[in-house]
C-alpha positions in Angstrom: -0.1 -0.4 -0.5 0.7 3.6 -0.8 0.0 6.4 1.4 -3.3 8.0 -0.7 -2.1 10.9 -3.0 0.8 9.2 -4.1 1.2 8.1 -8.1 1.8 4.4 -9.2 3.1 3.3 -12.1 2.1 -1.1 -13.6 4.3 -2.1 -16.6 2.8 -5.3 -18.1 4.4 -7.7 -20.6 2.5 -10.0 -22.7 3.4 -13.0 -24.6 2.1 -15.0 -26.1 -0.6 -14.6 -28.9 0.8 -11.9 -32.1 2.5 -9.4 -31.3 2.5 -5.5 -31.5 -0.2 -6.4 -29.0 -1.8 -4.0 -27.4 -3.3 -2.9 -23.9 -6.2 -1.8 -22.0 -6.1 -1.0 -18.8 -8.5 -1.2 -15.5 -9.1 -1.1 -11.8 -11.6 -2.3 -9.1 -12.4 -2.1 -6.2 -13.9 -5.6 -4.9 -12.0 -8.1 -8.0 -15.7 -8.2 -10.3 -16.3 -4.6 -10.7 -14.4 -3.1 -13.3 -13.7 0.6 -14.1 -11.7 1.5 -18.0 -8.6 3.1 -17.3 -7.1 3.8 -21.1 -8.9 2.3 -24.4 -7.2 -0.2 -26.6 -2.9 1.0 -26.7 0.0 0.6 -27.7 1.1 1.4 -24.0 1.9 -1.0 -21.9 3.0 1.1 -18.5 0.0 3.8 -17.1 0.6 5.7 -14.3 -2.1 6.5 -11.5 -4.0 8.5 -8.5 -6.2 6.8 -6.8 -9.2 9.1 -6.4 -9.6 8.0 -2.7 -8.6 6.0 0.1 -8.6 2.8 -0.9 -6.9 -0.5 0.3 -8.5 -2.6 -1.5 -8.3 -1.1 -5.0 -6.7 -3.7 -7.9 -5.3 -2.5 -11.0 -5.3 -4.9 -13.9 -3.7 -4.9 -18.0 -5.6 -6.9 -21.0 -4.0 -7.9 -23.6 -3.9 -8.5 -27.4 -2.5 -8.9 -30.7 -3.0 -5.4 -32.3 -5.1 -8.1 -35.5 -7.5 -9.1 -33.6 -10.7 -6.3 -33.1 -12.5 -9.6 -30.3 -11.5 -10.0 -26.7 -8.6 -9.5 -24.7 -6.5 -13.1 -25.5 
């Protein structure tokens, strides 16, 4: 856990599937409802400052091959 107001950076590395990859970042406070932080894009790093003090925050990255127009791989 970081003190409230701390900005954190996350990096994801995809493997398998077909590169180049697209990434999309999400956050959740309960692990079942996920809110997008970003749209699909080539950035495998996201910088985020939680909007409220909550020890339950989770961050998730999804990845897919850039040729894939469907769901994450």
